[in-house]
N, C-alpha and C positions, 0 to 999 in steps of 0.2 A: 157601503157609503161611510165616508170618513165623518166623525163628528165636527171637525172643522176642516173643511176642504183647502184652505190656505195652508195648511200643515203639510200638504202633500208636497214631497220635494220634486219639482219638475224643472226647476232652473238650473242650467248647466253653464260652467264656466271652464275655460281651458288655461291649464297651468303647465308651463314648460320648465322641466328641471334639466340640469346637466347630470352626468353620470355620478358625481359626487353627491349631489343633493338627493337624488334618486336613492342611492345606497343608504343614506342616512335615514330617510323617511321609511324605506324598507325595513331598515333594521329596527326602528321604533315600532312599526306595524307589527313586525314578527314578535318583537319582545312583549308588547300589549296584547297580542292575540287577536288583532283587529284588521280589517281591510285597510290598505293604504287610503282610499277615499274616505273612510271614516275618520282616520286619524288626521288627514288634511283638513277635513270639515271642522273637527273639533278645534284644531289648532287656529284656523282662520276666525271662527266665531269667538274663541277665548280672546285672541288678540283685538279683534274688533271691539268686543264689550271692554277690554281694559283701555282701549283708546278713548272710547266715548265715556268711560266712568273717570279717567284722569282729569283733573282741573288744571293740567298744565298746558294744554292746548297742543301738545306734540303730535305730530302726524305720524304715519308709518314710516318707520325708519328705513333708509336706503342703503344699500350695500349687500354684502354676501349674507350677513347675518346681523 
């Protein structure tokens, strides 16, 4: 049993990448020695925290990067 059952990662989201985006993420994952899913989760959570912490009220940027 987990100390905090809400910490169990059970929610899934689909993400579609083109070949260039996939190559970039795979390169980063290989460089970091982490699975691609771990890298994507870290990036998503870091960006979400940065947006919530900013006082500018900017939303998620649209576009290729």
